[in-house]
C-alpha positions in Angstrom: 165.7 266.4 224.5 168.1 266.2 227.5 169.8 262.9 228.2 170.0 261.8 231.8 173.5 261.3 233.1 174.7 257.7 233.4 174.2 256.0 236.7 177.5 255.6 238.6 178.6 253.0 241.2 180.7 253.7 244.2 182.2 250.5 245.6 183.3 251.2 249.1 182.8 247.7 250.7 186.6 247.3 251.1 187.2 250.8 252.3 187.3 250.7 256.1 187.7 254.4 256.7 184.9 255.9 258.9 184.1 258.6 256.3 183.8 256.3 253.3 180.0 256.2 253.1 179.5 259.9 253.8 182.1 260.9 251.2 180.6 258.6 248.6 177.1 260.0 249.4 178.4 263.6 249.0 179.9 262.8 245.6 177.0 260.7 244.4 174.2 262.1 242.2 170.6 261.1 242.4 170.2 257.5 241.2 173.9 256.6 241.8 174.7 253.4 243.7 176.9 253.0 246.7 177.9 249.4 247.2 178.6 249.3 250.9 178.8 245.6 251.7 179.4 242.3 250.0 178.4 239.1 251.8 175.7 236.6 252.7 174.0 239.0 255.2 174.1 242.7 255.6 176.8 243.7 258.1 180.1 245.4 258.1 181.4 248.9 258.9 179.0 250.9 256.6 175.7 249.1 257.3 174.7 251.3 260.3 175.2 254.5 258.3 173.4 253.1 255.3 170.4 252.3 257.5 170.5 255.7 259.1 170.5 257.4 255.7 167.6 255.2 254.6 165.6 256.2 257.6 166.3 259.9 256.7 165.1 259.1 253.1 168.4 260.1 251.6 169.0 256.6 250.1 167.0 253.6 249.2 168.5 250.2 250.2 168.5 247.2 247.9 170.6 244.2 247.1 171.7 242.1 244.2 173.1 238.6 244.0 176.7 238.3 242.9 176.6 236.7 239.4 178.9 233.8 240.2 177.5 230.3 239.9 176.9 228.8 243.4 177.8 232.1 245.1 175.4 233.0 247.9 176.8 236.5 248.4 175.0 239.7 247.7 176.0 243.3 247.0 174.3 245.6 249.5 173.5 248.9 247.7 172.3 252.3 248.8 170.8 254.3 245.9 170.9 258.0 246.4 167.5 259.7 246.3 
């Protein structure tokens, strides 16, 4: 029986370079996560590209709450399809 490769996370939310999202997407395998923003609402330099890739059905967008007590921030994640 073949074992599925472990899911990887690419955290680019602090990388302000214009190619950060595209480079992470090229390196990512199906099921890998690209964390493109950390905050209360989805904004920042990579949000527009994440939405565009979602509309092209290349990624699925989701979020998860940061696990700090009282923290209202979320990690905004693009999962490669």
